[in-house]
C-alpha positions, 0 to 999 in steps of 0.5 A: 555238777551245780554246787550252791553259792550262799550269797547271803552270810549263813552266820548272819541268819544262825541265831542258835549255836548247833550241838554238832555242825559240819560247817562250810569252812570244812570243820567239824564242831561240837558245841563250837570246838573242833571234833574228831570223827572217823571219815571213811573211804568214799567221803571227800571234801568238795570245794565251791564258792561258798565253801566245802561240801562232803561228797559221798560215794562207794559202798561204805562211806560215812562220817562216823562218831562214837557214842559222844555224851554231848550228842545224846539228845533226849528231848527237843532236837533239830537236824538241818542240812543242805543235800544233793542226793544222786539215788534213793539208795542203791546198796540199801532201800534206805540211805542215811543223812544223819543217824543215831543208834546202835546195831539193834534193829528198830531202836534209833533215838533220831534219824534223818533218811532218804528211802527208795519211795523217793522221800526224806523222812525224819523220825524219833524212837522211844526206848520201848520201840514206839516211833514216829516220823514225817516224810515228803518227797525229795527231788534228785540231782538238785540241791535242797535244804531240809530241816527236821524238828521234834518238839519235846513240849508238844510232841510236834514233828515237823519237816521243811524243805527250802523254807516251807513246812512240808509235813507235820505230825504229833507223837508220845515218843521221845528220843531216848538217850541210853543206847546199849554199849554192847552193840556199838552205839554212835552217830553216823553221817552219811550211813549208819554208825557202824561200818563193821556191823549188820547194817549198811545204808550209805548215802550217794550225793553231796551234803553241806552245812549239816547242823544238829541242835538240841532245840527246835529251830526255824529254817532261817535259825538253822541257816537257810539263806534267803537267796541261793544261786548256783554255779558249776 
C-alpha cells in the first residue's frame, strides 16, 4: 500500500492552529494540548516515513469524542484531512470522515462524509433542519488532500481537493452548537459519534493529519504540502 511522504514540513505551512488535530506524530490534540479519545477496535496507527496515519477497517471502527465544549463550533469552520479510501461504504451508503451530531437523524451541525455515489461531501446543518453541502468526486485507493470550509460571514461552503477548489455554494444555514444530551452527542472520526446507537457509518481506509479549525483556511494553511511523493 502506498503511504505519503510529506517532503516539505507541514509545520511550515500551518499558519492557523487547529482546534482539533490528529497529527502525524500520532498525537490527538485539542487547542494544542493532548486530548483523550476512545479508539474503537478496527482502528490502528500505521507508521510511514512522514509519521503516522490511522487505518480504519472492520464493522464499527471509530475515534470517538464526547460533546467537548471546545469542539462545539457554531460559526466559521474548516476540516482538513489526507485520506485513502478503499471503498465508498460497505456497511452503510455513507462513510463518515468527521461527524458532529447525536443519534437524531438529520440534525448534524457539521460533517465530512463519503457516499456510495463516489463523492465526498462537506455539509452543515442548522437546528431547524436546514442543511447545505458541497460535493465532488473522490478516487479510491490513492491519497487525496481534502479541505471543506464554511464562512460564517458570507455563507460560502467550499470544497478543495489537492489544493484546487472543486465545489462551492452559499447557504443561510449555520452549524448549531447545542446538541441534545439525551441522544449521545459528540464527535466521531471514521464513524458516527456513538457506537452503541442506531447508526453505523464506518470508513474503510486511512486518514492522516486531520485538522478541525474554527475559521476558514486555505489548503496551504491547512497543511497541504507543495510536494508529495509516495513510497511503499
